[in-house]
N, C-alpha and C positions, 0 to 999 in steps of 0.2 A: 505847298509841299516841296521840299528841297531834295533833289536827287542826290546831292552830295552830302547830306546829313550823316553824321557819324552815330548819333543816337537820338532818341525821341523822348519827350516828356509829355505825359498825359495828365491833365488836371481836371477831374470832375468837380463841378461847383454848383451848389444849390443855395440860392439866397446868400451869397458870399460877398456882396459889394463892399463890406467893411474890411475884409481881409485879403481878397484876391490880389489887390494891387500890391500890398507889401510882400506877399508871397512871390509874385513875379519879379518885383524890383530886387528882391534879395539875391536872385541868381542871374537876372538878365544883364545887370551892369557889367558882370564879368564873363558873360557868355559870348561865344564866338558864333560864326555863321554855320557851324557844322552841327547844330542841334535844331530839331523840329520841336516846336512847342504848340500844343493845342489845349485850349480851355473849352470844356464842354459844359455850357450853362444849361442845366436841366431843371425844368419846372420853375424858372425864376420869374418873379414879378418885380424884382428890384433892378438895380443897375449893374449887376454882375457882368453881363456881356459887354456893356458899354465901357466899364472900367478896364476889362481885359483888352478890348480893342484899342485902347489908348496906348498900349505898349507895343513898341515896334517889334515886328517879327513874330507876333503871337497870332495864331489862327483861332478863331472862335466858331464853335459849332453850337447851335441852339436846339434844344429838344423841348417840346411842349410838356411832356410828362416828367415829373420829378422822380428820377430813379437813378441811383448810383450805378447799378448794374448796367442799365442801358447806356449811361454816360461813358462808362469804361469801354464798352463795346464800340460805341460811336467814336471814341477817341482812338481806339485801335484801328478803326476803318479809315480814319483821317490822316494817319501817319504811316510811314513805310520803313523807317530805319530801326535797326536793332543795334545794341541793346535798347530796352524800353524801360523808362522810369515812370512810375505812377505816384502822383503826389497830391495830397490833400491841400485844399486851398488855404488852410489855416496853419500850415507848416512853414517854418523858415529854414532855408538851406542855401548855401552859397554855390557859385559856379564851380569852384575847385572840388567841392564834395561831389557834385553831380558828375563831373568828368571822371573822378576817381571811381565812382560806381560803374560808369560805362567802361572804363579800362579793366575793371575786375570781371567784366562779363563779356569780353570780346572773344573768348575762346569757344570751341565747339561743344563744351560740356554744358549740361543743364545746370544752371546756377541761379541763385537769387542773392541779392546783395543790398546793403544799405549802410550809410554812415552810422556811427554810434549815436544813440539818442541821448539828448539832454532834456530833462524835464524842468521847465521854468516854474519854480515854486516860490520865487521871491514875492513877498507881500501876501502870501496865502495864509489862511488860518492854520493853526497847529495840526488839526485833524487831516487836512489835505497834505501838508508836508510829511506827516507821519505815514500816511498811506503810500506816498510815492517813495519814501525811504525804504519801506518794505517791498514795494513793487520792484524796485531796482535789484532786489536780492532773490527773486523767485526764479525757478528754472526757465520759465518762458522768456524772461528778459536776459538771463545770463547765457542761455544755450543757443546762441546764434539768432538774435532777434532781428528780423528783417520785415518789420511792419510798423504799426503805429503811425500811419500816415505817410510813409515813404518806403517804397521798395522798388528795386529794379530786377529785371529778369533778362537772361540771355535769350537768344532766338530759340535754342533748344529747350530752354526752360519754359518759355511761353507756349511751346508746342505740346506741353504736357496736358493742357486743357484747351477746350475750344472756346466757347463763349464763357464769360464770367458767370458763376452760379448766382441764383437769386437768393442771396443770403445777406444778412446785415453786415457781417465783418469780412470784407474782401481781403483785408490784410491778414487776418487770422487764417483764412482759406489758403492764401499763398504761403504763409509760414508753414502750414501743415502739408503742403504739396511737396516740400523739399526736406530731405533728411538733414540732420544737423551738419554733416560733413559737406553738404551741398550749399550751405549758406555762408556768405562772406560778410563779416562785419568789419568795416573799415575804421579801426580804432583811432587813426590819425585825423579823421574827419568827423564832423558833428552836424546833426540837424536838431532843431529845437522844436519842442512841442509845448504849447501853452497848456498849463494845467488849470482845471476849474478854480474859480476864485471863491467858491463857497462849498460847504459840505453837501448842500442840497443839489448843486449842479454836478458834483462828483458822483453822487448816487444816480443821477440821471444818466451820466456817461457809462457807469458800470452796469446799469440796467440794460443798456443797449449791448454791452459786451456779453452779458449773460444770455440775452436773446440770440446773439450770434453763436455762442457756444452750443446752445440748444438746437439751433438750426443745422449746424454742421454735424452734430451727433445724430440728428434725425436723418440726415442725408447719407449716413454711413461713411462720411469722409473724416475718419479719425486717424489717418496715417500721421505718424510723428507727433501725435497730440500728447500734451502733458495734462494729467488729470488734476482735478481740484484737490483730491486726496494727496497726491504727490507734492503739490504746491504747499499745502498746509504742513505736511510732514517736514518738508525742507525748511520752512520757516520756524517750526518748533525746535528742530535740531539746532538751528542757528541760534535761537533764543537760549537754549540750554548752554551753548558754548559762550554766548555773549549776552548776559542778562540785560544789558543796556538796550537791546533790540526788542524786549518784551512789549513795551508800549506801542511801538509802531506795528508789531505783529498783531497785537490785539485790535488795533484800528483796521488793519487790512482785512482780517478775518470777519470782523463785524460788518464792514462795508460790503464785502463780497456776499455774505449771507443775506443781508437786506436786499441787495440788488437781485439776487436769484429769486427771492420771494416776490418782488415786484414784477420781474419778468414773467413769472408764471401767471400772474393775475392779468397782465396786459401784454401777451406775447408778441403782438405785431404793432405796438405803439412806437413811433419814432422818438428817440430821445437824443439830444445833443447838448453840448455845453454852450449856452448863450452868454455866459459871463465874460468870455474873451472875444466876443464879436460886437 
């Protein structure tokens, strides 16, 4: 732990030996000594911790239990510097983007920030590309998106909640903790999210998202939330103005509805995209 660190990066990682190295390499090459980086390997039976330890300047914490919530809390306990960036192990982001996030969060105000997200859809089937074309148009994405695998919070912003809640979607929780005017999207910087390579895997990911929405609704944490009805209405209005968007809108609505049905049948089953790992 560095007492001179200007900001911290916390990476929870469960069975991520195939991706955690490239995640770290993407920003460590251009990182300076003023950043604390901790990888919390939780419930891992693979080489996640070993791969992370091979990178200079990375601290590794290991937890026996596989729990993202516990990993986030353990990561918080292992670092000291603010602002704080939370990063999924399968995300790609460069050092300049992380520094820009930290710069945007250095003031006393409660803030959340992230670079602009780019969905990697090259080589994906039409259904997956269509889904993400529509996803890029929904209010959740356009109205100050600070989640989807990367978000940073200021010290005052982190003080808004104690421990991370026991929910599936920590990034959705953080998104809803801050009003739109408190979220900063850095349009000049980008982080990349690998999209599922098959429709089956996309449905698995969206089922997990539906579980997260249900959990947050059950907890009463609906501040600054966008309803599914609002999302669909927004897409339908857009389709009326631009008929060329009708096919992607139809795919998005169909995927979301199927995912919600699956989430109701198996509300606590863990789903993630294995096609990019």
